[in-house]
N, C-alpha and C positions, 0 to 999 in steps of 0.2 A: 613659242608662249607658253608659260610658268603654268605647270599642272596646279591642280588645284588637292592640297591638300591638308586634309582638319586638322584644325588645333587644339588640341583638347582644352590648353590654359584658359583659352578663350571662351568654350561652355562655363568650365569653373566659374572665369568671371565674371559671366554673365550672370550663371546664377548668383554668386553672391550679389552681385550688383543689384537683383531684383528683394533680396534679403530671406532667400531660399535654403532651406535645408536640403540634403539627396532625399532624405526621407521625402520631404514636402515636392520636390519636382516628382520622384518617381509615383507618386499617387497623383498628381494632377497629370501625367505623360500616359501611364500606364507602361513604362518602361522601367526596368527593377534598378533599385538603387544600385544594386553589383555592377550593373552593366554600364550606369553611369559613369559610377566610380573610374571603371576602366576607361572610359572615355576621355573623362578629364587627365586621368595620368596618361593619357597617350599609349595605352597596352592595348588598347584594343579601336578600330573605328566603327561609327556608323554608319549604317546605310541610309540611301538618300532619303528614306520615308520616315525614318526618324530624326533624321538633322531637322527635315522639314517641321515634325511635331513638337522639338524643342526648339526652333525657330519662334513656331507660333505661341506656345505658351511660355516664354521669355521676353514675347515683344519684343525681339531682335531680328535685324535683316538676316536674311539665310546667309549673304557672303561674309557676314561678320566673321562668321566661323571657318573661314578658311583663308584667312587675313593674316599677316604677320605686322607689326607694330613697325613702322619706319621709325620713330623717335622712342630712344627708351630714356623714360624719365626715371630716375631715383629714388625714392621715398625709406627715409629713414626711419621716421618715428612720428606718429601723429597724436596729440595732445587733446583729449575730448575730455572737455567740459561737461561730465556727465554724472547722471544719478545711478545711485546702485543700478535701478532695473535696465538699465541701459546694458544689453549682450553685447558680449565679441562678436555675436553674427550683426547685428546691429550695427556696432562699430566698424567692422569691416566694408559691408555695403556704403557707408559714407566714404571709408576712405579710399575705395575705388572709385567712387565720383569726383572725389578731388585728382584722380592720378588720370580719369579720362579731363577734366579741365586744362590740366597742365599741359596734357598733351596737344588740347586742341588751342592755347596760349602760343607754344610753338612752333603751331601750323601759321598763326595770325601777326606771331613776330616776323617772319618774312615779309611782313608788307605793312607792318604799323611799329612804330616807333616808339614803344613803351616807354614809362617813366623806371626808368635804374633804381635798383634798392639801394634807399639811403637813411641807413639805421646808425647809430654811434656804436664804437665799439665798447664795451660794458666790460667790469669787472666784476663778479660777483659770486659771493661763498656764503650764499643764507647759511643760518643755522636752522637746523631740524628739529633741535632739542628745546621743548615747549614750557623746559623746566630752566632753561639757561636764561635768566633774563636781563642779563650783559650782553649775551650773543643775541638774541632777539631784540637790543634795543639797539644793537650795530647794525645787523637787519635791516630792521625800519631806519635807518639812518640812511643806509646805502643805496635802499630803494627811492627816497626822497631825492636823493641826490642825481640818481640815474632818472626819475621823472623830469626833474629840471634841466637834467642834460638831453633830453630826448627833444623836450621845449620849445629850448635854444636852438636845439640845431633846426628844429622845421618850423622856426619863425612865430609861435605860438602866444609867446608873450605872458603876460598873469592871467587871461582873459578864458573866457569860457569859448568851448568849440564848437565853433557854428555846425560844422558838416564832417563829424568824426571818417567819415566812410571813405569823403574827398578827399581830405588831410592824409588816410594810409594809403588811396590809391596814388597820389600824387609821389608820395614817395616808395612807390615801387612794390606796397605789398597788395594782393591782389582778393579784394573782397566780394563771396556770392553768398549766395542761399539757396539752400534745400529744404522742400517739403518732406520735413521728418517726424517724427514722432515728437514731441516738444515735451512731453513730459518724462521723457529719456534721453534725451540727447540737447541741451542748451544749443552748446557752440564748437565750434574744435578748431584748431591749428593744425596745418602741414607744413614741414619744409621739403621741399623738392628740387632734387638737382636736375638742370637741363644744361648741356652742353657741361662745363665748367662751373658753373652759376647758380647759385644759390636762390631759389624763388622760396617765397612764403604765402600760402595763401590762410586765409579765416573763410571758414562757412558760418553761417548763420543760421538756426531754425526758425523757419520763415512761418506766421500764423497768426496768434493773437498778441506776441509781447508789443509792450508798449516801445517808446522810444528812449525812455532813461535804462531800460533794460538792455535793449539791443546796443547801445554805446556803452554800458558796460561790459557786456559780454566781448565787442570789439575789444575794446581796452585790456579784458583779463586776457585776451588772445595775444594781444602785443606784449605783456608781460611775459609769457611765456618765450615768446619770439625773441625777449630783448634776454631773460635772466637764465633760462634753463638749458641744459643740455639736447640737442639734436642727434647724438649718434647713439642712445642708447635705447634697448627694447625695454619700454614702459613696464611690458609683465614681469619683469625681472625685480624692478623694485618695490620695496614694501609697503604697505597701504598710509605708515605714517610718514614715510617720505613724498608719497604722491600726495597726503592731504597737506604735507608741509609747503607744496608745491602750487597747488591749490590757492594755499592762504597768500602764499608772498605774490600770486597773479593778483589777489583780488586786493593788496596794498598797493598793489602799482599802481589798477587803475584806477584807487581813490587817489591816492598821488597825483597821476594825469591829470583825472578829468577835474579834480577839484583841488588847485594849486593850493600849499599851505599859506602864504601870506595872504594872497586875494579872497581863498573862500574863509578863512577868520576870522579878517575883515567884515564881508557879507555878515556872517553868523553873529558876529558877536553881538548885536543889538538885541535879539531875542533866540537866544542859542537853546530852550526849552520848550518855546510855542509853537506847536505843530503846522499852525493857519501860516505863521512867518515860512515854514519849510516848503508849504504849497508854493507861496508866491515865489520863493527863489529855487523852485522846480523848473518853472519856466524859464529861465533864465540859461541855470546851469546844463540843464538838460539831461539831469539824473534823477535816480529815484530819492524820494524822501527817506528812505532806508537806508540807502548810501549816504545820504549827508550827513544822518543822525552815526551812521559809522563813524564818518570821518570827522567828526565832530568830537567823540569820543574818544577816537586815534589822537587827537591831535590836543588833549587834555581839558577840550573847551568846556565839556561837560563829564559829570563824575560819572562814575559807574554806577551810583544809586540813580541819578538821572539819565541814565542810557537807558535799563533797566525798566525805569517808569515808562519813559516814552514808548519803548518796545512794545510794552504790555498795553501801552493806551493803542499805539498801529494792531496790535490784535486785534484789542475787543473793537474797532473801528471796522476791521474784516479789511484793513489795508495789505496784510501779508501778501496777499495775492492780486488784488487791486485798489491802486490807488486811486486819492482824485486824478480828474487831469488824464487818466489812463485811456488809451485808445489804440489799436494795432497798427503797429509802427509799418511801413513799404520801404524798403532798400530805395535808395533813390536809381537813376538808371547808373548801371556800373561801368566800369572800362570796356569790357567786352560788349555792353549796347553801343558806345561811344566807337568803338574800333570799327564794328561791323556797318553801323550807321555810315560811318565816312567812308569806308570799302564802296558800300551800294552808290552814295550821293556822286563820290568823285568818278563811279561807273570803274572799278577797276576788277571788281569782281559782282553777279548779281545773287540772288540766295542759291538759285540753280547752282551755277559755277561753285558756288562756297561749299554748298554739300559735296560737289564731287571732290572737291581739293581736301576736303576732311576726310572721305571714302578712298584718296588714293595713299593718304598718309594711313589709313589701316584704321579710321574711325568712322565705319560703319552703323550708325545708329538713326531711328529716325526722327525726323525735324523736332518732333514735341520733345525728346529725349535731350535733344543738345540746346534748344532754349529752355528748359528746366535748368540744364547743366551750367549752361553761361548768366544765366538768371535774366534770359531774354526777355521782351514785349510779347505775347502770345501772339503767333503771326509772322514776328520777324524776318524767318524764313522760309514763307511759305511763296510757293509760286504755282504758276498755271501751267499743269505742262499741253505742251503743244500736239494736238492730234495730227496723225498724218493725212496731209492731203489726198483726195481720192478725184479731184474736181480741180480744174481751171478754167481759166477764160480763153475763149477762143480768139487767135489772131484778129485783127483788124481789119474790115473789109474797106474796098477803097468806093468811090461816088460809083462806079459803076456796075458793082455789087461784085465784082472779084477781089478774090483775096489777093494782098498785097505780095 
């Protein structure tokens, strides 16, 4: 039988997963920061009672801290569509969550024939210099061509995309959602190498965001997946270069969601009428602001017209909430479908699936797994069987004697 050995790396991951600093965890557990650091770096081993205390405070099962990962996933970089207030700790917490998702995907892959990654090979050498007008024009043209190439590959034509989440999942890109601080992180994407295969994950902040914004977030992250390098440390690039990549991803999202030919034809009738934009919002499933930006990008409205429209949008209070905005929920994602199928076909039940996850080193409480995979609450719930301490007597024959 394997001897249980405390895994310090798992303590660190659990702490970061919960978004806690060493100091915060120390204050909550009355264990010194220095001791926790030694445990995480495997310079010391905590006694049983301390592991129990850490387990309880982090709300992570005790056994988690004595396991190794069965699957090794490699994450190169994570693109965060974050505001300046997003801390490195917050970003790290979200990235660790996606690592868990990737590991669970690999477990489910043993049972489920998931869609394979289907994205075009593109060459993109976008210009970062905002003063290079010719270079920026070439960048815009490249992005337009790439958006058309993706639509052609995925058979979307020039029509509005009815269900972008389904479209991405159908083409091998995993979409999930996390409860996170919405004012700090909008969405993020991550490439994970599983075996020898690249997998791309898009995670969306859940809460009050409307459909148009959620769709733009997904398309923005698709832009990063297609346009930008996935083998460099983003901490090492300049702020200007990062801003340029964000701008390029926004350009792609606009071009992809609002195709040049068909959208231009739609908007030409009343290009500066905000009520008309409200009408088109229902058709194209993007925000009024995104459509105004696209109209300006395509030269349908002038600089002055665009600036006037944006002033009107601000005056109406539409910067934060537009007409027709309601909190949008993701549809059942590919994980919900996979687990429903496994349960329906009686391949595994919820209890067995949690055991399989645990066997592969994913020892988390049911609620955490449901949150990570964006499952309906209760999907993995099961009633534990109580041990039987009574049983029926053996039947008697008619004469009163036992058989």
